[in-house]
C-alpha positions as CSV (number, residue, x, y, z in Angstrom):
1,X,44.4,163.1,-118.2
2,X,42.6,159.8,-117.8
3,X,45.2,157.0,-118.1
4,X,48.4,159.1,-117.9
5,X,50.5,160.5,-120.8
6,X,53.2,157.7,-121.0
7,X,55.3,159.8,-123.3
8,X,58.0,157.3,-124.0
9,X,58.7,154.8,-126.8
10,X,59.6,151.2,-126.3
11,X,59.9,149.7,-122.9
12,X,59.3,152.0,-119.9
13,X,62.3,153.5,-118.1
14,X,63.7,151.3,-115.4
15,X,63.7,154.2,-113.0
16,X,59.9,154.6,-113.3
17,X,59.4,150.9,-112.8
18,X,61.6,151.0,-109.6
19,X,59.7,154.1,-108.4
20,X,56.4,152.4,-108.9
21,X,57.5,149.2,-107.2
22,X,58.8,151.3,-104.2
23,X,55.5,153.1,-104.0
24,X,53.4,150.0,-104.2
25,X,55.5,147.9,-101.8
26,X,55.8,150.7,-99.3
27,X,52.1,151.5,-99.5
28,X,50.9,147.9,-99.1
29,X,53.4,147.4,-96.4
30,X,52.2,150.3,-94.3
31,X,48.5,149.4,-94.9
32,X,48.8,145.8,-93.9
33,X,51.4,146.5,-91.2
34,X,49.0,148.9,-89.5
35,X,46.2,146.3,-89.5
36,X,48.5,143.5,-88.1
37,X,50.0,145.8,-85.5
38,X,46.5,146.7,-84.3
39,X,45.3,143.1,-84.1
40,X,48.4,141.9,-82.2
41,X,48.6,144.8,-79.7
42,X,44.9,145.8,-79.4
43,X,45.6,149.5,-80.4
44,X,42.1,150.6,-81.4
45,X,43.0,153.1,-84.2
46,X,45.2,150.4,-85.9
47,X,42.8,147.5,-85.2
48,X,39.8,149.4,-86.6
49,X,41.6,150.2,-89.9
50,X,41.7,154.0,-89.4
51,X,45.5,154.1,-89.7
52,X,45.4,151.8,-92.7
53,X,42.9,154.2,-94.4
54,X,45.3,157.1,-93.7
55,X,48.1,155.2,-95.3
56,X,45.9,154.5,-98.3
57,X,45.1,158.2,-98.6
58,X,48.8,159.0,-98.5
59,X,49.5,156.6,-101.4
60,X,46.7,158.3,-103.4
61,X,48.1,161.7,-102.6
62,X,51.5,160.6,-103.8
63,X,50.1,159.5,-107.2
64,X,48.3,162.9,-107.5
65,X,51.6,164.7,-106.9
66,X,53.3,162.8,-109.6
67,X,50.3,163.6,-111.8
68,X,49.3,160.1,-112.6
69,X,46.2,159.5,-114.8
70,X,42.9,160.0,-113.0
71,X,41.7,156.5,-113.9
72,X,44.8,154.9,-112.4
73,X,44.5,157.0,-109.3
74,X,40.9,155.8,-108.9
75,X,41.9,152.2,-109.3
76,X,44.7,152.5,-106.8
77,X,42.3,154.3,-104.4
78,X,39.7,151.5,-104.6
79,X,42.4,148.7,-104.1
80,X,44.1,150.6,-101.2
81,X,40.9,151.3,-99.4
82,X,39.7,147.7,-99.9
83,X,43.0,146.4,-98.6
84,X,42.8,148.7,-95.5
85,X,39.3,147.5,-94.7
86,X,40.0,143.8,-95.4
87,X,43.3,143.6,-93.5
88,X,42.0,143.9,-89.9
89,X,39.7,140.8,-90.3
90,X,42.6,138.8,-91.8
91,X,45.0,140.0,-89.1
92,X,42.5,138.9,-86.4
93,X,42.4,135.5,-88.0
94,X,46.2,135.3,-88.0
95,X,46.3,136.2,-84.3
96,X,43.8,133.5,-83.4
97,X,45.7,131.0,-85.5
98,X,49.0,131.9,-83.9
99,X,48.1,132.1,-80.2
100,X,44.4,131.2,-80.0
101,X,43.0,128.5,-77.8
102,X,40.0,126.3,-78.3
103,X,37.1,125.5,-76.0
104,X,33.7,123.9,-76.4
105,X,30.6,126.0,-76.2
106,X,26.8,125.2,-76.3
107,X,24.5,126.7,-79.0
108,X,21.6,128.6,-77.5
109,X,20.0,129.9,-80.7
110,X,20.5,129.9,-84.4
111,X,19.5,132.7,-86.7
112,X,19.7,133.0,-90.5
113,X,21.1,136.2,-91.8
114,X,19.1,137.9,-94.6
115,X,20.8,141.3,-94.3
116,X,24.0,142.2,-96.0
117,X,24.6,140.6,-99.4
118,X,28.0,139.3,-98.3
119,X,26.4,137.5,-95.4
120,X,23.4,136.0,-97.0
121,X,23.1,132.3,-96.6
122,X,25.1,132.3,-93.4
123,X,23.7,131.1,-90.1
124,X,24.7,132.8,-86.8
125,X,24.8,130.9,-83.5
126,X,24.5,132.5,-80.1
127,X,26.4,130.4,-77.6
128,X,27.2,130.0,-73.9
129,X,30.0,128.3,-72.0
130,X,29.8,124.8,-70.7
131,X,29.2,126.1,-67.2
132,X,26.1,128.0,-68.3
133,X,27.7,131.4,-68.4
134,X,26.5,133.4,-71.4
135,X,29.1,134.4,-74.1
136,X,29.0,137.6,-76.1
137,X,30.3,135.7,-79.1
138,X,28.0,135.3,-82.1
139,X,29.7,133.0,-84.5
140,X,29.0,131.8,-88.1
141,X,32.0,129.5,-88.7
142,X,30.8,126.0,-88.0
143,X,27.2,127.2,-87.6
144,X,25.0,125.7,-90.3
145,X,21.4,125.2,-91.2
146,X,21.4,121.8,-89.4
147,X,22.8,123.3,-86.1
148,X,20.3,123.2,-83.3
149,X,20.2,124.7,-79.8
150,X,22.0,122.4,-77.4
151,X,24.6,121.4,-80.0
152,X,28.3,121.7,-79.1
153,X,30.6,123.9,-81.2
154,X,34.3,124.5,-81.0
155,X,35.3,128.1,-80.4
156,X,38.8,129.6,-80.7
157,X,39.6,132.7,-78.6
158,X,42.5,135.0,-77.8
159,X,43.7,134.5,-74.3
160,X,44.6,138.2,-74.2
161,X,41.1,139.2,-75.3
162,X,42.4,141.5,-78.0
163,X,40.4,140.0,-80.9
164,X,36.9,138.6,-80.8
165,X,36.5,134.8,-80.7
166,X,35.5,132.8,-83.8
167,X,34.0,129.4,-84.5
168,X,36.4,126.7,-85.7
169,X,35.9,125.6,-89.3
170,X,38.4,123.1,-90.5
171,X,42.2,123.1,-90.0
172,X,43.9,126.3,-91.0
173,X,47.4,127.7,-90.8
174,X,48.8,131.2,-90.8
175,X,49.7,130.8,-94.5
176,X,46.1,129.8,-95.4
177,X,44.8,132.9,-93.6
178,X,47.3,135.2,-95.3
179,X,46.5,133.8,-98.8
180,X,43.3,135.8,-99.0
181,X,45.3,139.0,-98.9
182,X,47.6,138.0,-101.7
183,X,45.2,139.2,-104.5
184,X,44.7,142.6,-102.9
185,X,48.4,143.1,-102.3
186,X,49.4,142.0,-105.8
187,X,46.7,144.1,-107.5
188,X,47.7,147.2,-105.6
189,X,51.4,146.9,-106.3
190,X,50.7,146.3,-110.1
191,X,48.3,149.3,-110.2
192,X,50.9,151.5,-108.5
193,X,53.6,150.5,-111.0
194,X,51.4,151.2,-114.0
195,X,50.2,154.5,-112.6
196,X,53.8,155.7,-112.0
197,X,55.1,154.5,-115.3
198,X,52.2,156.1,-117.3
199,X,52.8,159.4,-115.4
200,X,56.0,160.0,-117.4
201,X,56.0,163.3,-119.3
202,X,58.6,164.5,-121.8
203,X,60.2,167.9,-121.0
204,X,59.1,170.2,-123.8
205,X,61.5,173.0,-124.5
206,X,59.7,176.3,-125.3
207,X,60.1,177.6,-128.8
208,X,61.5,181.2,-129.0
209,X,59.1,183.7,-130.7
210,X,59.8,184.2,-134.4
211,X,61.6,180.8,-134.8
212,X,60.4,178.1,-137.2
213,X,61.5,175.2,-135.1
214,X,63.2,174.6,-131.8
215,X,66.7,176.1,-132.0
216,X,66.0,177.7,-135.4
217,X,66.0,181.4,-136.4
218,X,63.0,183.3,-137.6
219,X,62.8,184.6,-141.1
């Protein structure tokens, strides 16, 4: 009930490993594909991660249908939802790396973030364009404790305006941006394989009433 019955001896059947790999690869492909499609095309449901969450739910429902262990279903659910929420940000970074353009902006104010635990220690800069036109961008990449109003920062933006601009912080490539997704993808695929393999149950043949053992005759 918790981890799955895994009613086999020795190595797991190859068919189960293949089924788990198919489920994991297809699930991660749909989740990440939805996020990247949304970032590249600007489709709001995809870009916001809603479609990715639906794909994650579909993967969890599949594991429930094959009667995988509850603990494994929970692990897959956490990894799948985390991947669905993490992908849109990574996809936006890939879009900016692939087709973004840089421009110089002027810092108007600097504010330390004391809110969310993941953002503590960051500094956020409000900026304006060189011509004095205000910008809606509020960036943290390249914004440090030593940054002061009037300083110049490099900003990378999408010419199509489909993803929000970001500050430039060192040289990056598409491969570098994608590397942060590798752990989520690998973890989800491995968890799916284990969940499917451990869902294996032996077919138990019923014993006829009055018999001492399967196939035997009663006294």
